[in-house]
ZAMARNU-796945 format. One line per field, with one value per residue (C-alpha): residue number from 1; chain; x, y, z. Coordinates in Angstrom, 3 decimals. Layout:
BEGIN
i <- c(NUM,...)
ch <- c(A,...)
xx <- c(X,...)
yy <- c(Y,...)
zz <- c(Z,...)
# end
This chain:
BEGIN
i <- c(1,2,3,4,5,6,7,8,9,10,11,12,13,14,15,16,17,18,19,20,21,22,23,24,25,26,27,28,29,30,31,32,33,34,35,36,37,38,39,40,41,42,43,44,45,46,47,48,49,50,51,52,53,54,55,56,57,58,59,60,61,62,63,64,65,66,67,68,69,70,71,72,73,74,75,76,77,78,79,80,81,82,83,84,85,86,87,88,89,90,91,92,93,94,95,96,97,98,99,100,101,102,103,104,105,106,107,108,109,110,111,112,113,114,115,116,117,118,119,120,121,122,123,124,125,126,127,128,129,130,131,132,133,134,135,136,137,138,139,140,141,142,143,144,145,146,147,148,149,150,151,152,153,154,155,156,157,158,159,160,161,162,163,164,165,166,167,168,169,170,171,172,173,174,175,176,177,178,179,180,181,182,183,184,185,186,187,188,189,190,191,192,193,194,195,196,197,198,199,200,201,202,203,204,205,206,207,208,209,210,211,212,213,214,215,216,217,218,219,220,221,222,223,224,225,226,227,228,229,230,231,232,233,234,235,236,237,238,239,240,241,242,243,244,245,246,247,248,249,250,251,252,253,254,255,256,257,258,259,260,261,262,263,264,265,266,267,268,269,270,271,272,273,274,275,276,277,278,279,280,281,282,283,284,285,286,287,288,289,290,291,292,293,294,295,296,297,298,299,300,301,302,303,304,305,306,307,308,309,310,311,312,313,314,315,316,317,318,319,320,321,322,323,324,325,326,327,328,329,330,331,332,333,334,335,336,337,338,339,340,341,342,343,344,345,346,347,348,349,350,351,352,353,354,355,356,357,358,359,360,361,362,363,364,365,366,367,368,369,370,371,372,373,374,375,376,377,378,379,380,381,382,383,384,385,386,387,388,389,390,391,392,393,394,395,396,397,398,399,400,401,402,403,404,405,406,407,408,409,410,411,412,413,414,415,416,417,418,419,420,421,422,423,424,425,426,427,428,429,430,431,432,433,434,435,436,437,438,439,440,441,442,443,444,445,446,447,448,449,450,451,452,453,454,455,456,457,458,459,460,461,462,463,464,465,466,467,468,469,470,471,472,473,474,475,476,477,478,479,480,481,482,483,484,485,486,487,488,489,490,491,492,493,494,495,496,497,498,499,500,501,502,503,504,505,506,507,508,509,510,511,512,513,514,515,516,517,518,519,520,521,522,523,524,525,526,527,528,529,530,531,532,533,534,535,536,537,538,539,540,541,542,543,544,545,546,547,548,549,550,551,552,553,554,555,556,557,558,559,560,561,562,563,564,565,566,567,568,569,570,571,572,573,574,575,576,577,578,579,580,581,582,583)
ch <- c(A,A,A,A,A,A,A,A,A,A,A,A,A,A,A,A,A,A,A,A,A,A,A,A,A,A,A,A,A,A,A,A,A,A,A,A,A,A,A,A,A,A,A,A,A,A,A,A,A,A,A,A,A,A,A,A,A,A,A,A,A,A,A,A,A,A,A,A,A,A,A,A,A,A,A,A,A,A,A,A,A,A,A,A,A,A,A,A,A,A,A,A,A,A,A,A,A,A,A,A,A,A,A,A,A,A,A,A,A,A,A,A,A,A,A,A,A,A,A,A,A,A,A,A,A,A,A,A,A,A,A,A,A,A,A,A,A,A,A,A,A,A,A,A,A,A,A,A,A,A,A,A,A,A,A,A,A,A,A,A,A,A,A,A,A,A,A,A,A,A,A,A,A,A,A,A,A,A,A,A,A,A,A,A,A,A,A,A,A,A,A,A,A,A,A,A,A,A,A,A,A,A,A,A,A,A,A,A,A,A,A,A,A,A,A,A,A,A,A,A,A,A,A,A,A,A,A,A,A,A,A,A,A,A,A,A,A,A,A,A,A,A,A,A,A,A,A,A,A,A,A,A,A,A,A,A,A,A,A,A,A,A,A,A,A,A,A,A,A,A,A,A,A,A,A,A,A,A,A,A,A,A,A,A,A,A,A,A,A,A,A,A,A,A,A,A,A,A,A,A,A,A,A,A,A,A,A,A,A,A,A,A,A,A,A,A,A,A,A,A,A,A,A,A,A,A,A,A,A,A,A,A,A,A,A,A,A,A,A,A,A,A,A,A,A,A,A,A,A,A,A,A,A,A,A,A,A,A,A,A,A,A,A,A,A,A,A,A,A,A,A,A,A,A,A,A,A,A,A,A,A,A,A,A,A,A,A,A,A,A,A,A,A,A,A,A,A,A,A,A,A,A,A,A,A,A,A,A,A,A,A,A,A,A,A,A,A,A,A,A,A,A,A,A,A,A,A,A,A,A,A,A,A,A,A,A,A,A,A,A,A,A,A,A,A,A,A,A,A,A,A,A,A,A,A,A,A,A,A,A,A,A,A,A,A,A,A,A,A,A,A,A,A,A,A,A,A,A,A,A,A,A,A,A,A,A,A,A,A,A,A,A,A,A,A,A,A,A,A,A,A,A,A,A,A,A,A,A,A,A,A,A,A,A,A,A,A,A,A,A,A,A,A,A,A,A,A,A,A,A,A,A,A,A,A,A,A,A,A,A,A,A,A,A,A,A,A,A,A,A,A,A,A,A,A,A,A,A,A,A,A,A,A,A,A,A,A,A,A,A,A,A,A,A,A,A,A,A,A,A,A,A,A)
xx <- c(72.706,75.817,78.996,81.365,82.356,83.613,85.745,86.972,89.962,91.325,94.663,97.828,101.143,102.686,99.570,99.074,100.631,98.786,95.107,93.615,90.296,87.826,84.617,81.552,80.046,82.953,84.470,85.346,82.683,82.166,82.631,81.483,83.890,85.262,85.840,89.458,91.092,91.577,94.852,95.515,95.849,97.908,96.646,99.236,102.072,103.021,105.751,106.873,110.410,112.992,116.637,119.630,120.479,116.988,116.784,113.681,110.088,106.522,105.168,101.414,99.943,96.417,94.497,91.984,91.510,93.905,93.460,94.903,97.300,98.549,102.287,104.036,106.961,109.996,111.733,110.128,111.109,108.451,108.459,106.642,103.079,100.155,96.623,94.585,91.611,90.839,92.105,95.034,98.249,101.370,104.845,108.046,110.945,114.361,117.434,119.158,116.423,117.277,121.081,121.746,120.065,117.729,114.305,112.557,109.345,106.639,103.916,101.505,101.187,97.906,98.790,100.445,98.739,101.526,99.105,101.069,99.606,100.818,104.203,104.608,107.982,109.674,112.697,115.615,117.182,120.632,120.717,120.666,117.448,114.852,112.941,112.172,108.654,106.533,105.070,102.845,99.349,97.204,97.584,96.141,93.265,93.866,91.871,91.816,93.607,95.479,99.159,99.659,102.609,102.955,106.082,106.132,108.040,109.851,111.862,114.274,116.520,119.547,119.097,119.117,115.711,114.378,110.646,108.418,104.794,104.480,100.749,98.031,98.878,99.185,96.362,97.079,99.233,100.908,104.523,106.640,110.239,112.224,114.826,112.774,109.489,107.585,104.303,103.746,101.994,98.672,95.855,93.849,90.786,88.686,87.859,89.388,92.689,94.222,97.854,100.680,104.049,107.241,110.407,113.786,116.737,120.471,121.515,123.183,119.952,117.924,115.125,111.679,108.446,105.081,102.002,98.611,97.348,94.291,94.198,90.912,90.810,87.953,86.535,87.701,84.973,85.273,85.781,83.031,84.088,84.209,82.102,84.001,85.045,87.334,90.905,92.110,95.292,95.639,94.982,91.293,90.660,88.473,88.960,87.943,90.223,90.631,87.974,89.027,87.267,88.207,89.290,87.809,85.094,81.531,82.970,84.335,86.123,87.017,87.330,89.006,87.231,89.458,89.398,93.090,94.253,97.291,97.693,100.361,101.664,100.785,103.695,102.481,99.902,100.683,97.996,97.419,96.833,96.149,97.161,98.820,95.808,92.710,89.660,91.742,93.314,93.264,95.359,98.052,96.643,95.623,96.880,96.091,95.359,95.154,93.709,93.229,89.789,87.849,84.522,81.320,79.873,76.660,75.087,76.524,80.062,81.103,84.134,83.559,85.533,87.811,91.295,94.100,96.776,97.203,99.709,99.769,101.037,100.995,102.425,101.748,102.830,106.271,107.102,108.810,106.955,106.282,106.640,103.985,101.318,102.065,103.001,103.576,101.834,103.853,102.480,104.523,103.883,102.496,98.964,98.116,95.500,93.825,93.204,89.492,88.516,87.365,89.711,89.030,91.801,90.200,91.424,90.605,91.720,92.652,93.410,91.696,90.016,89.477,87.115,90.017,92.972,92.498,93.723,92.015,92.282,92.389,90.726,90.164,86.849,84.314,81.738,79.126,80.229,78.487,77.712,80.071,82.314,85.231,84.906,87.438,86.619,83.320,81.987,82.066,85.749,86.908,85.090,85.458,83.134,82.395,81.302,79.890,77.025,76.865,74.459,70.812,70.213,73.074,76.459,76.771,79.176,78.070,79.862,80.865,79.570,82.223,85.176,87.940,90.721,94.281,96.068,98.969,99.202,102.819,103.464,106.439,107.632,108.065,104.931,102.349,98.841,96.265,95.432,98.504,97.021,97.158,95.964,93.758,94.887,91.312,92.496,94.780,92.620,93.784,91.543,90.842,89.962,91.568,95.368,94.998,94.922,95.966,97.388,98.651,102.088,102.629,105.606,104.156,105.787,105.562,103.865,101.996,98.265,95.325,92.911,89.297,88.104,89.211,87.534,88.388,87.046,86.458,84.022,82.406,82.148,80.944,80.140,78.624,81.551,82.486,85.447,88.077,90.229,93.419,95.595,98.927,102.431,105.407,106.195,102.665,101.397,97.777,96.623,92.934,90.888,87.289,84.927,82.392,79.258,79.036,75.586,77.179,78.851,76.261,77.232,76.679,77.341,79.484,81.347,80.981,83.422,82.076,83.464,82.986,83.942,85.003,85.039,87.758,86.650,88.951,91.239,94.748,97.891,100.013,103.466,105.687,108.571,106.927,105.556,102.055,99.986,96.306,95.400,92.198,91.240,88.251,87.348,88.096,84.359,83.971,85.806,86.410,88.777,90.401,93.056,95.325,95.631,98.997,100.855,102.202,105.668,107.424,105.906,106.854,103.869,104.966,104.517,102.033,99.522,99.273,99.783,103.589,103.833,102.685,102.144,99.825,100.814,99.214,100.197,101.722,102.803,102.822,105.047,103.969,104.835,104.018,101.494,102.360,101.355,102.514,105.082,106.740,106.601,106.689,105.775,105.616,104.157,100.467,98.125,94.987,91.902,91.711,91.814,91.976,89.792,92.133,89.642)
yy <- c(93.064,94.790,96.039,95.113,91.801,93.477,96.292,99.157,101.441,104.485,104.661,103.616,102.133,105.436,106.116,102.700,103.937,107.237,108.090,107.097,107.719,104.960,104.284,104.856,101.869,99.543,98.702,95.065,93.094,89.591,86.720,83.099,80.488,77.619,74.105,73.065,71.136,67.404,65.656,64.317,60.599,59.007,55.834,55.553,57.311,56.853,56.058,54.560,53.879,54.977,54.564,56.650,59.386,60.201,63.867,64.458,63.281,64.271,62.353,61.635,61.348,59.989,59.840,62.018,65.350,67.244,71.034,73.794,74.500,70.880,70.384,67.120,66.452,64.556,63.123,65.957,68.714,70.530,70.137,72.225,70.866,71.195,70.668,68.483,67.628,66.706,63.201,63.993,66.025,66.163,67.193,68.068,65.826,67.058,65.149,66.080,64.211,61.079,61.165,58.158,54.869,55.342,54.643,57.949,58.912,60.768,62.515,65.436,68.478,70.401,74.093,75.623,73.465,70.893,68.061,65.457,62.442,58.902,58.298,56.168,54.838,55.802,53.767,55.113,51.944,51.296,51.408,47.667,46.982,49.468,48.344,50.839,52.241,55.003,56.796,59.221,57.773,60.665,63.760,67.210,68.104,70.218,72.685,72.874,75.924,76.585,75.870,72.653,71.090,68.098,66.115,62.324,60.826,57.531,55.963,53.067,51.546,53.494,57.140,58.790,57.840,57.761,58.246,57.167,56.309,52.527,52.201,54.507,58.038,61.467,63.900,66.290,69.226,67.397,66.135,64.070,65.107,61.846,63.102,65.120,63.214,66.481,66.454,69.895,71.753,73.344,70.773,70.981,68.828,68.163,64.684,61.804,60.388,57.089,56.109,54.187,55.702,53.711,54.621,52.940,53.346,53.582,50.206,47.587,45.575,48.615,47.983,49.196,50.166,51.267,53.138,53.609,57.177,59.171,62.883,64.790,67.796,70.271,72.239,75.795,78.344,81.327,84.608,87.143,89.976,93.058,96.008,98.701,101.354,104.359,104.288,106.312,108.082,109.121,107.727,107.070,105.902,107.460,106.862,108.536,106.372,102.711,100.179,96.969,93.614,91.237,87.849,85.043,86.313,85.644,83.076,86.031,85.301,87.948,87.786,90.359,89.909,91.043,90.777,90.520,92.417,90.149,86.430,84.059,82.274,84.302,84.032,86.093,88.455,91.475,93.016,95.115,93.501,95.539,94.500,95.792,97.983,97.140,96.474,95.391,92.252,90.021,87.304,85.772,87.296,83.864,82.150,83.685,81.372,82.971,80.948,81.874,80.727,80.827,82.633,80.611,82.141,83.226,86.658,87.375,86.374,84.656,82.419,78.954,77.009,75.698,76.566,77.286,77.809,78.612,80.178,80.497,83.183,81.191,83.822,87.363,88.999,87.387,89.542,92.853,96.097,97.565,94.407,92.613,95.008,94.407,90.705,88.871,85.508,83.395,80.445,77.432,76.235,79.482,78.982,80.372,83.114,84.431,88.078,88.877,85.961,86.894,85.815,85.693,86.251,84.666,85.303,82.904,82.559,78.931,79.427,76.910,79.775,82.534,84.432,85.058,85.149,87.317,90.244,92.429,92.885,96.576,98.052,101.511,102.905,105.545,106.687,107.465,105.464,105.954,103.109,102.060,102.763,103.799,105.815,103.767,100.218,98.315,96.930,93.446,93.715,95.133,94.400,93.251,90.350,89.240,85.741,86.083,85.282,89.073,89.058,88.668,85.921,83.793,82.727,83.986,85.978,89.616,92.763,95.405,98.653,101.360,98.986,98.676,96.027,96.996,94.236,93.606,90.632,89.684,87.482,85.190,87.347,90.358,92.277,93.416,94.849,95.773,98.669,99.919,102.979,102.298,105.473,108.563,111.847,112.935,114.537,116.915,118.675,121.848,124.735,125.933,129.600,132.802,132.442,128.965,126.292,122.700,120.813,117.478,117.695,114.936,113.951,111.754,108.311,105.668,106.849,110.064,110.122,111.934,113.111,114.221,115.012,115.129,113.957,115.244,114.435,117.549,119.090,122.528,124.065,127.618,130.115,129.802,130.566,127.833,125.518,126.328,123.596,124.568,122.241,123.929,123.163,122.988,126.692,127.745,128.388,127.396,124.259,124.721,126.238,125.426,125.428,123.301,124.957,125.155,123.560,120.265,120.045,120.213,121.737,119.095,118.622,116.678,117.655,115.263,114.656,113.888,113.318,116.120,115.949,118.530,117.755,119.543,121.716,119.649,116.660,117.422,115.321,114.772,114.248,111.538,112.977,116.376,117.819,119.233,120.636,120.072,123.122,123.651,127.254,129.273,132.855,133.942,134.284,130.499,127.583,124.118,121.515,118.206,115.822,113.173,109.399,107.864,105.375,102.209,102.555,102.891,99.589,97.632,98.083,98.161,101.201,99.261,99.365,103.157,106.277,106.581,109.761,112.465,113.827,116.259,119.804,122.891,126.559,127.741,131.391,131.651,128.556,125.091,122.397,118.749,117.712,117.659,114.480,112.473,115.156,115.050,118.136,118.488,114.856,113.542,110.070,110.929,111.803,113.872,111.755,112.453,110.873,111.856,110.040,108.941,107.959)
zz <- c(114.508,115.855,114.238,117.043,115.464,112.317,113.670,111.488,111.245,109.521,111.311,109.560,110.664,111.857,113.959,115.555,118.787,118.596,118.382,115.004,113.267,114.258,112.349,114.522,116.325,115.595,118.962,119.474,121.356,122.728,120.345,120.393,121.708,119.658,121.028,121.550,118.716,119.234,118.517,115.035,114.334,111.556,109.903,107.093,105.284,101.612,100.963,104.248,103.054,100.520,99.746,100.725,98.242,96.965,95.992,98.110,98.025,98.870,101.853,101.802,105.328,105.890,109.141,110.982,112.773,110.478,110.228,108.089,110.951,111.086,110.598,109.735,112.102,110.817,113.891,115.843,113.406,111.306,107.543,104.916,104.984,102.574,103.889,101.526,103.782,107.379,106.538,104.241,104.396,102.249,103.366,101.530,102.607,101.469,100.286,103.544,105.449,103.456,103.380,105.638,106.611,109.562,111.004,111.643,113.447,111.500,113.498,113.126,115.385,115.344,115.469,118.491,121.092,121.328,120.608,118.673,116.942,117.176,115.528,112.389,111.268,108.002,106.902,104.899,103.526,102.061,98.265,97.820,99.732,98.332,95.234,92.485,92.809,91.243,94.244,92.328,92.599,91.337,89.154,89.884,87.548,84.434,82.371,78.588,77.243,80.520,81.224,83.244,85.082,87.434,88.353,88.765,91.701,92.200,95.009,95.309,92.689,91.543,90.566,88.057,86.628,83.059,82.445,79.578,78.729,78.431,77.652,76.426,75.311,76.852,75.986,73.131,74.210,77.119,77.093,79.517,80.219,80.310,82.805,85.299,85.064,84.577,82.668,81.146,78.354,77.438,77.170,73.959,74.751,77.841,79.163,81.154,79.857,81.074,80.509,82.184,83.043,83.429,85.290,84.701,87.055,86.298,87.716,85.553,85.664,84.485,86.999,85.924,87.665,86.299,87.471,85.777,86.026,84.983,84.156,84.361,82.017,82.493,79.598,79.183,79.910,77.553,79.404,78.834,76.582,78.795,77.722,75.913,78.395,78.296,79.530,82.488,83.554,87.194,90.666,89.929,93.518,96.219,99.941,103.200,105.312,106.189,107.168,108.879,109.112,111.929,110.672,112.765,115.148,113.953,111.505,109.499,106.232,103.656,99.873,97.666,94.334,91.458,87.683,86.684,83.624,83.224,82.547,83.817,86.932,90.044,92.480,95.448,96.948,99.143,101.372,104.520,107.927,111.054,114.581,117.768,118.557,120.641,118.494,115.522,117.012,120.068,121.686,119.507,116.306,115.041,111.897,108.498,105.561,102.103,99.232,95.596,94.453,91.210,90.882,91.214,88.028,89.764,89.521,92.996,91.900,95.118,95.810,94.332,96.939,94.166,95.405,92.962,95.638,99.320,101.702,105.511,107.883,111.162,113.558,112.250,115.510,115.206,112.174,112.916,112.169,109.689,107.547,109.630,108.332,104.654,104.390,101.131,100.739,98.263,96.289,95.217,92.635,91.240,89.859,86.431,86.246,83.122,82.282,82.378,84.648,88.163,90.956,94.711,97.278,100.360,103.922,106.774,110.385,111.090,114.781,117.073,118.945,116.337,118.631,121.022,118.614,115.544,113.481,110.865,107.123,106.181,103.091,101.663,102.895,101.797,104.333,101.653,98.665,95.323,92.940,91.523,94.491,92.277,89.056,87.074,88.284,88.295,91.579,90.040,89.176,92.522,95.789,99.389,100.280,103.829,104.940,108.458,110.801,111.188,108.237,109.324,106.750,108.069,106.820,103.260,101.078,100.675,99.472,102.021,100.561,100.319,100.818,98.192,98.389,99.211,97.339,94.985,92.625,91.816,88.778,88.192,85.287,87.588,86.606,89.169,89.348,91.970,94.303,96.171,97.893,101.620,103.348,102.925,104.489,105.199,108.450,106.535,103.931,102.209,101.157,97.627,98.057,96.773,96.985,98.499,95.803,95.222,92.270,90.993,89.383,86.846,84.698,81.957,81.888,79.185,76.012,75.189,75.989,74.444,77.144,76.725,80.288,83.911,87.128,90.600,94.090,96.189,98.695,98.964,102.435,101.628,98.872,95.420,93.131,90.653,91.078,88.447,86.887,85.035,82.991,82.403,81.207,83.562,82.936,83.859,80.342,79.943,78.119,79.024,81.816,82.719,85.675,87.521,88.926,92.716,92.621,91.532,94.959,97.768,101.097,103.767,107.458,108.020,104.881,101.952,99.100,95.628,92.141,89.602,85.938,83.388,79.643,77.680,74.788,72.571,73.214,74.495,74.213,77.326,75.809,77.281,79.295,79.814,83.067,83.583,86.454,87.184,89.327,91.362,92.213,93.431,94.328,97.898,98.609,98.363,99.894,98.513,99.932,99.106,100.398,98.825,99.131,99.932,97.764,99.393,97.827,101.197,102.305,99.206,96.878,93.236,90.968,88.808,91.688,91.992,89.842,89.615,87.520,89.939,93.424,95.217,96.239,97.802,97.790,101.060,101.323,97.548,97.154,95.979,98.548,99.094,101.752,105.461,107.292,110.342,111.205,107.773,105.537,101.749,101.090,97.532,98.179,97.708,94.830,94.535,93.919,90.183,86.724,83.059,80.530,77.747,75.029)
# end
């Protein structure tokens, strides 16, 4: 079993053209080849005609040899395409495509290989010749207790249309908008519900058309009540650098397993891709497919294969740097997620030759990660899973020990959550010894917080004096001072960073709007050291995904300054690896 198929990295965007820290034994190696993709073939399109003036429609294409990279061509021009299966695609056809009578060719192109299918004719008829028809033939499944929306479509006749239910009844909680044809609501009961919808046009004859439909509503599975755990205030994340996983070679797929804290429609996901550097990418970079999947409910908590939404980045190398490293994958329509229910953000490479054309997904990495990997998040709620034939027991989803997702979840209402730290400055540690000390300066945002303890990630390189922790006000007056015994931090070679914790003698209140310092000191006869982790704010990560209230500093010539990294001095975009326990 080798590591070459996985690859790993701890360089960041500024260092991609310079020498970066590489994880040992992770050079790119030979990969298996993949057979060339065959051309697609269309057997039918639905509808195959419409009338001039329709405000757009969804074209259903059936046939064979379709892939996730397949694109429906409308008279040779690509249209937004959704992959349903190897025998089914759907494409969005706009009003502009239907603004005059014509006979148009519909074909399918498989990826970038220029292999087009046979062409099938679509007719845009004058108003007088197209009969009214309900073209919606099936409804997406629903789940009891979860918001649902689906829009009915009709063609022909004389717009505008009026919708109604002509037989049967909608399930409880669902309503039909007469003007838009949208079915929406929160389903109350599970089961199979049959009903008939009717559409009426605006012609003098009031033409009508009907369609019988069935809606499958799955039962709502109650979310497990999470165990009571304390709250935290601070970065609360440990990292020794970045670890990449190649996307494609060895059948590699990656899942970021997350337990959202928020509920609502999830509009987009932002993450970190690595390319432009040997070992991290090859060829064209491939085509990145991101799907949101539910959890399988097993003890291993793997992706279920049930896809809530998907988005594709077909040409990652075509995006200008640095945006190409931190792309946003947008979902339309936005799927609803529920706080407390595990969610998988799954990355796949849909290139026809993923062994030759690939990039990597970058994650935070710890060389000797404890269990759980992070002190403020459980391994179940935050993990990187790998599906690969790298594993000795074959293709299976397994967690990558020491890896933490770099990911942001963006909701339609503007809120965000996730892990927005995108770099560890392990190569720029500062000493804690004598007059040399480090601190986190924090200006408390939001509401006041009562704190009972503090955790900090540091290393000891020499001496046996204790590590001193001081919590002080902005003017330097002491709130509380304590120490951690040197024996808690073993001296190792190479040096090893560990979390240590100090419990305050009594709770303290950090008052909203006030500034505090968490200072780390030691006697000159001993030496400790630490380094910060960088926030992704410069690259678009939202403040909800990192600690927004502070920044790391060290004492230089008797003056407190921000860290120096990548040729920039006095930086304020990084935090110490620390957290306060708030209850």
